[in-house]
FITORDO-746560 format. One record per residue (C-alpha): x, y, z; residue number from 1; residue in three letters. Coordinates in steps of 0.5 Angstrom, whole numbers, padded with zeros to 4 digits. Example, Ala and Ser with C-alpha at 12.3 -4.5 7.8 and 13.67 -1.06 7.14 Angstrom:
# FITORDO-746560
     c1     c2     c3    k    r
   0025  -0009   0016    1  ALA
   0027  -0002   0014    2  SER
//
This chain:
# FITORDO-746560
     c1     c2     c3    k    r
   0212   0088   0196    1  MET
   0205   0086   0196    2  SER
   0200   0091   0193    3  GLY
   0195   0089   0199    4  ALA
   0194   0094   0204    5  ALA
   0196   0092   0211    6  SER
   0192   0093   0217    7  SER
   0199   0092   0222    8  ARG
   0202   0099   0224    9  PRO
   0208   0100   0219   10  ILE
   0215   0101   0222   11  VAL
   0220   0104   0217   12  VAL
   0227   0101   0219   13  VAL
   0233   0105   0216   14  ALA
   0239   0101   0217   15  GLU
   0244   0099   0212   16  ASP
   0247   0093   0215   17  GLU
   0243   0087   0212   18  PRO
   0243   0082   0217   19  LYS
   0241   0088   0223   20  ILE
   0235   0090   0218   21  ALA
   0233   0083   0217   22  ALA
   0233   0081   0225   23  VAL
   0229   0087   0226   24  LEU
   0224   0086   0221   25  ALA
   0223   0079   0223   26  ASP
   0222   0081   0231   27  TYR
   0217   0087   0228   28  LEU
   0213   0082   0224   29  ARG
   0213   0077   0230   30  ALA
   0210   0083   0234   31  SER
   0205   0085   0230   32  GLY
   0208   0091   0226   33  PHE
   0209   0091   0218   34  GLU
   0217   0093   0217   35  PRO
   0219   0097   0211   36  ARG
   0226   0097   0210   37  CYS
   0231   0102   0207   38  VAL
   0238   0102   0206   39  GLU
   0240   0110   0205   40  ASP
   0238   0116   0208   41  GLY
   0235   0119   0202   42  HIS
   0230   0113   0202   43  ALA
   0229   0114   0209   44  ALA
   0226   0121   0208   45  VAL
   0221   0119   0203   46  GLU
   0219   0112   0207   47  ALA
   0218   0116   0213   48  ALA
   0214   0122   0210   49  LEU
   0209   0117   0206   50  ALA
   0202   0116   0209   51  PRO
   0200   0111   0214   52  GLY
   0207   0110   0218   53  ILE
   0207   0109   0225   54  ALA
   0214   0110   0227   55  ALA
   0221   0111   0224   56  LEU
   0227   0106   0227   57  LEU
   0233   0110   0224   58  LEU
   0240   0108   0224   59  ASP
   0245   0114   0225   60  LEU
   0250   0112   0220   61  ASN
   0247   0112   0214   62  LEU
   0250   0113   0207   63  PRO
   0247   0119   0203   64  GLY
   0244   0122   0209   65  ARG
   0246   0120   0216   66  ASP
   0241   0119   0221   67  GLY
   0241   0126   0224   68  LEU
   0240   0130   0217   69  GLU
   0234   0125   0216   70  VAL
   0231   0126   0223   71  CYS
   0232   0134   0222   72  ARG
   0228   0133   0215   73  VAL
   0223   0129   0218   74  VAL
   0222   0133   0224   75  ARG
   0220   0140   0219   76  ARG
   0214   0137   0217   77  THR
   0212   0131   0222   78  SER
   0211   0129   0229   79  ALA
   0213   0121   0227   80  LEU
   0216   0117   0233   81  PRO
   0223   0117   0231   82  ILE
   0227   0111   0235   83  LEU
   0235   0113   0233   84  MET
   0240   0107   0233   85  VAL
   0247   0109   0234   86  THR
   0254   0105   0235   87  ALA
   0257   0112   0237   88  ARG
   0257   0111   0245   89  ILE
   0259   0119   0247   90  ASP
   0254   0123   0250   91  GLU
   0254   0129   0245   92  PHE
   0251   0124   0239   93  ASP
   0246   0122   0244   94  ARG
   0244   0129   0246   95  VAL
   0244   0132   0239   96  LEU
   0240   0127   0237   97  GLY
   0235   0129   0242   98  LEU
   0236   0136   0240   99  GLU
   0234   0135   0233  100  ILE
   0227   0131   0235  101  GLY
   0229   0124   0236  102  ALA
   0224   0121   0241  103  ASP
   0229   0116   0244  104  ASP
   0235   0112   0242  105  TYR
   0238   0106   0243  106  ILE
   0246   0104   0242  107  CYS
   0249   0098   0239  108  LYS
   0249   0092   0241  109  PRO
   0242   0092   0243  110  PHE
   0237   0087   0245  111  SER
   0232   0086   0239  112  PRO
   0227   0085   0244  113  ARG
   0228   0092   0248  114  GLU
   0228   0095   0241  115  VAL
   0221   0093   0240  116  ILE
   0219   0095   0247  117  ALA
   0221   0102   0245  118  ARG
   0218   0102   0238  119  VAL
   0211   0099   0241  120  ARG
   0211   0105   0247  121  ALA
   0213   0110   0242  122  LEU
   0207   0108   0237  123  VAL
   0202   0107   0243  124  ARG
   0203   0114   0245  125  ARG
   0203   0117   0238  126  ALA
   0196   0113   0237  127  GLU
   0193   0118   0243  128  GLY
   0194   0124   0238  129  ARG
   0188   0120   0234  130  LEU
   0184   0118   0240  131  ALA
   0180   0125   0241  132  GLY
   0180   0132   0238  133  MET
   0177   0137   0243  134  ALA
   0182   0141   0246  135  ALA
   0181   0142   0254  136  THR
   0184   0149   0256  137  ALA
   0189   0149   0262  138  VAL
   0187   0155   0267  139  GLU
   0192   0160   0267  140  GLY
   0195   0158   0261  141  SER
   0195   0165   0257  142  GLY
   0192   0163   0251  143  GLY
   0195   0155   0251  144  PHE
   0191   0149   0251  145  ALA
   0192   0142   0252  146  ILE
   0189   0136   0248  147  ASP
   0191   0130   0252  148  THR
   0187   0125   0248  149  PRO
   0190   0128   0242  150  GLY
   0197   0129   0245  151  GLN
   0197   0136   0242  152  ARG
   0199   0143   0244  153  VAL
   0195   0149   0241  154  LEU
   0197   0156   0242  155  TRP
   0190   0161   0240  156  ARG
   0188   0155   0236  157  ASP
   0194   0154   0232  158  ALA
   0198   0147   0233  159  ALA
   0205   0147   0236  160  VAL
   0208   0141   0233  161  ASN
   0211   0137   0239  162  VAL
   0214   0130   0240  163  THR
   0211   0126   0245  164  PRO
   0216   0127   0250  165  ILE
   0216   0135   0249  166  GLU
   0208   0134   0250  167  PHE
   0209   0131   0257  168  ARG
   0214   0136   0259  169  LEU
   0210   0142   0256  170  LEU
   0204   0139   0259  171  ARG
   0207   0139   0266  172  ALA
   0210   0146   0266  173  LEU
   0203   0149   0263  174  LEU
   0199   0145   0269  175  SER
   0202   0150   0274  176  GLN
   0205   0157   0271  177  PRO
   0210   0160   0275  178  GLY
   0212   0154   0279  179  ARG
   0219   0151   0279  180  VAL
   0220   0144   0277  181  PHE
   0226   0141   0279  182  GLU
   0230   0137   0274  183  ARG
   0229   0130   0278  184  ALA
   0221   0132   0277  185  GLN
   0222   0133   0270  186  LEU
   0226   0127   0269  187  LEU
   0221   0122   0272  188  ASP
   0217   0124   0266  189  LEU
   0222   0122   0261  190  LEU
   0223   0115   0265  191  HIS
   0217   0112   0263  192  GLU
   0219   0105   0259  193  ASP
   0226   0105   0263  194  PHE
   0229   0110   0258  195  ARG
   0237   0112   0260  196  ASP
   0236   0119   0261  197  ILE
   0241   0124   0263  198  SER
   0240   0132   0266  199  ASP
   0243   0134   0259  200  ARG
   0237   0131   0255  201  ALA
   0232   0135   0259  202  ILE
   0236   0141   0257  203  ASP
   0236   0139   0250  204  SER
   0228   0138   0250  205  HIS
   0227   0144   0253  206  VAL
   0231   0148   0248  207  LYS
   0227   0145   0243  208  ASN
   0221   0147   0246  209  LEU
   0223   0154   0247  210  ARG
   0225   0154   0239  211  ARG
   0218   0152   0238  212  LYS
   0214   0156   0242  213  LEU
   0219   0162   0240  214  ASN
   0216   0161   0233  215  ALA
   0209   0163   0235  216  VAL
   0211   0167   0241  217  LEU
   0217   0171   0239  218  PRO
   0216   0177   0244  219  GLU
   0216   0172   0250  220  HIS
   0220   0167   0253  221  ASN
   0215   0162   0256  222  CYS
   0220   0157   0259  223  ILE
   0225   0160   0264  224  VAL
   0231   0157   0267  225  ALA
   0232   0158   0275  226  VAL
   0239   0157   0276  227  TYR
   0241   0151   0281  228  GLY
   0233   0148   0281  229  GLN
   0230   0147   0274  230  GLY
   0225   0150   0270  231  TYR
   0218   0154   0270  232  ARG
   0213   0156   0265  233  PHE
   0211   0164   0265  234  ASP
   0205   0164   0261  235  ALA
   0204   0170   0257  236  PRO
   0198   0175   0258  237  GLY
   0192   0173   0253  238  ASP
   0191   0180   0250  239  GLU
   0184   0178   0246  240  ARG
   0178   0182   0248  241  ALA
//
């Protein structure tokens, strides 16, 4: 590996099949990225948490630590975009991956061009987090603020660590507290870049958001399920003087 710093966005490719890793690396280079290939889960965590990483392309079946465990560990401290690659076609695995924080997934066999398109979309969206730092408060949001250029959610000036998909969902719910959003409306937010998203994926992302919001607001259930319809956001009262 060259000692010179690369100006290209670095994508970690965590894949233990050398032929697949080589193909993905070639396509990434041809698309303007700098691949950094690792073959096991322990190395994947170390590489993903290194400074300057743009995205993680994560195979589910890795030796040492599998992809789900790698995703859990990375998500504890990082909002790095994660695209999970899986040979398991059952919905349980895909939904579980989304529940623990993966931003997107793709199943083997896949088109390398589609993988690159999804990586590019995740990186482009994540770059918005650095585009601006000033947060704009959402009217009636009860202490929450949305920084759209920076892709951040703040609760009383403290950042809530959310993934890009979670950000879009929460931004929509926060925009109209008390309004019930149907699942179809929320699905439209996740269908960008032509993802194959199911109703259960919405439930998984909402479950993650509830967990993160409960960490800063344990006394208030912000996202309420409305049976047979969808979800609404109930803003907490801002009790600051």
